[in-house]
N, C-alpha and C positions, 0 to 999 in steps of 0.2 A: 693353592688355597681351596678349602672345602666349598662345595656348591650343592644346592638342592633346588628342585623345582617345586614352587609353592603354589597351591590353588586355593582360591576363596570361593566358597559356595554361597552366593547371594540368594538365599532361599526365599520363597514366598512367605509372607507372614501367615501363620495359622496356629490355632490351638490344637495340638496334635495329641492323639493317643500314643502310647508307647509303640504299638504296632505300626501306626502311620509314620512315626518318626523313624523307626528302623527301616521301613520300606523306602522312604524318601532318601535316607542316608545311604542305603545300599546302592540306589541309582546314582547318587552323587559321587560315591567312591568309585563306582564303575567308570563314570565319565572322567574322573580325575586320573584313574589308572590308564585309561585309553589315551589320555593326553600327556602321559609321561610324568605326572605329578608324583612327588615323594611324600607330600604332606597336604592335607586338606583342612581348612578352617571353616567352621560354621558360625552363624550369628550368635549373639547372646541369647541364652535360654532357648536355644533351638529345640531342645527336647520337649519343651512344654508350650512354647510360644510366649510372647512378652505382653504383660499388662493385665493378666487376670490372676488374682490371688488364688481362686479356686482351681484353675488349671495348673498353676505352679505346684500347689500342695498335692494335687492328684498325681502329678507326674514326677514328684520328687523321688530321687534315687539315692540309696546308700551305695558306697563303693562296694563292689562285690555282689550287687543285686543281680538277678537273672537278666534284666535289661542291660545292665552295665557289662555283663559277660557277653551278651549278644553283640554289643557295640565292638568289643574287643575282637570277637570272631570275624566281624565284617572287615575291620581294619586288616586283620591277618589274611583273610580270603582275597582281598584286593591288593595286598602288599603296599598299602598307602597309610602313612601316619595320619593321625587325626587329632584336632583340637575341637572338643565338643562342648558347646555351651549347654548347661543343664542346671536344674534346681537340685541341690545336694542336701540330703538329710543326714545329719551326723550327731549322735548323742542327744537327740531330741531338738536340735537346733537346725534351722534352715539357712542355706547359703546360696548366693548367686555365684555359680562355680563354672570352671572350665577344666575338663579332664583331658589329659594328653596320653595318646597311645602311639607306639611306634608301628612300623610296617609289619611287625610280627604279632601285633595285638597285645604287646606287653605294655602295662601301665607305667608311664614315665613320671607324671607329675599331676598335681591338682592345685588349682589356684582359686581363691575365694575373693570376690570383688570387695574392695576397700571402701570406695566412695559410693554411697547410696543416695541418689539425687532427688527422689520424689516420695510421696506418701505410699505409693504402691510398694516400692522396694523397702522403705524403712519399716513398713508394717509387716512385710513378709520375711525379711532377711536379717541375719546378723552380719556385721562387717568382718572381712578377713584381715590378715596381718601384713600384706604386701608381697612383692614379687620374690621368687626364688629363681635359680638358674638350673636348667637341665641341658644335656647335650643331645642333639639329634643329627646324626650323620656328620659328626665332627664340628657342628656349628652350635655355639652357645645361645640358647633360647630362653626367653621369659614370656609370661603371659600377663596382660592387664585386661580389664573388661570395661568397655564403654567409657563412662564418666571418669574412670581412673586416668585415662590418657590426657585429660584436660588439666591435670595437676602436674606441672613440670617436675615436681619433686619425686613422683613415683616412677616416671620414665628415667629420670636421672639415677634413682636408686638402682634400677635394673641395669643401667649402663655401667655404673660403678662396680657391679657384680661381674662385669665382663660380657654382658649380653650383646650379641651381634644381630639377632633377629627377634623382634618383639611382635608377639601375636596377640591381636586384639579383637575378640568377638564383641559385636556392638549391636545396639538397637537404636540407632540415631534417628531422631525425628527430623522431618524435612526442614523445619524452621531453624535447625542448628546445623545446616549443611556446611557452614563455615568451618566446623571442626574437621571434616574430612577434606575440605578444600585447602585449608591453611594450617590448622594446628597440627594435624598428623604429619605433614611434610616438614613442619618446623621441628617437631620432636625428633624426626629422623635425622635432620641436619645437625641439630645442636648436640646430639648424642652419638653421631657417626654410626648409626645402626639402620638396618632394614626394618620396616614396619608393615605387617599385613593386617589390614583393618577391614573386618568383614561385617557388613550390615545386611538387613533384610531388604527384599525387593520393594520397589515402588511402582505401581501402575494405576490405571483409572479407578480401580476398586480398592486399592491399598495405598493411598497417597500420603499417609502420615509418616512413613519412613523415607529416608533420603535416597535409598537405592544407589549410593555412591561409594561402594566398596573400593578400596584402593590398596595397591602395594607400592610403597615409597622406598626410594634408595637413600643411602647415607648422604647424598648431595642435595636431598630435599626434593628431588624430582619424582613425579608419579610415573612408575614403570608401566602400570596398566590401571584402568578404571572401569568399573561397571557402569552401565548406562541407564539403569532404572529397573527394568523387569528382572525376573529370575535369571540368573546368569552364573557362569563358572569362568573366572578369570585366572590367568596363570602368569608367573614371571619367574625367572631364574635368580636365585639368591647367590651371588658370588662375593664371598667375604673379602676378596682382594679389593673390592670397591670401597669398603670401610677403611682399609689401610691407605688407599689413595686419597680419600677425603681427609684423613688425619694428617697426611703429609703437607696439606695446606694450612689447616687450623685444627689443633687438637684441644678442644675445649676441656676435656676431662683432665688433661695434663695441666693446662694453663690455669684452671680454676684453683688448683692447689696453691697458687701464689697468693691468693686472696684469703685473708682471715675475715671472712664475711660475718661470722658469728660475733666477732669482736667490734664490728662497726656500731657506732651509737645510732640510736633510733630517734629521729627528730619527733617531738611531740608538739601538737598545736593546742594551746590552752583554750 
C-alpha cells in the first residue's frame, strides 16, 4: 500500500512580506527534506499571516504570479511537496486558499475555504465550493481549511470522493483547542482517513493560537503532536492503516443502508 512521510510546519505567527514568507518557507522545506519528508503543510494564510485585512490584501497572489512561481521552485529545489496557505486573488475576488505543489514544483490543486467564521474572513473573502481530490505519490488527498473541518459534512464529502489523507491548514485559537484535541481525531476515525492539521505556534508572546498541530490516524489516534512553539512534526502515512480500520467498521459503506434524507424531522410548536 502507498506510503508517504508528512511534515507539518507549525510556524510562528507573523504578518509577512512575500520575501519573508519565501525565506522562512525555504528553511522549513530544507528541514523537511533533511528529515525525509515527502510533503510539507503550512498553517492557514501562511503567506500573509492571519487576522489583518490589510496584510491579506497586500500579500494576495494570483496563480502564476512571480511569488507563486518562486514557491514552486522552492518545492522543486528541495524535492518536497507543499500545501501552502495563502490569500488568493482571482477575477477580482479574494479567497482564503491553499495551493498544492508536488516535489517537482508542479501545481497539483487549489482549494478555497468554504466556511468563513468571523468578521475578518467574511469581510475579506469569498467562499469556495468544497473539496476535490488529487493524487500525491499514489495517495488520494483533499484539502480543507480550519473551520471547514468542524463541519462533518465537508470531511464526509471528501471521504466519499475517496480521500485517504486530508490536509488542513488552520489558524486555531487557543480557546478552541478542543478542535485539535477531539474533533480532528473524530473526523479521522469516522471517515477512516489520515488528517494533517497544521496550526500556528503559541508561546509567551503569541498565546492566541493553540500551537497544537497534529497528524491523526484512521483509528482516531494522534500519531504526533506539536507542543506550542514553532515546530516541525512528522509522521508516516501508511494507507494500509485505513483498510485495517475499515475491516472493523466501515461507516462509509454502512451509512448507505440509511435513507437519512427521508427521515421525518420532528418540529416543536
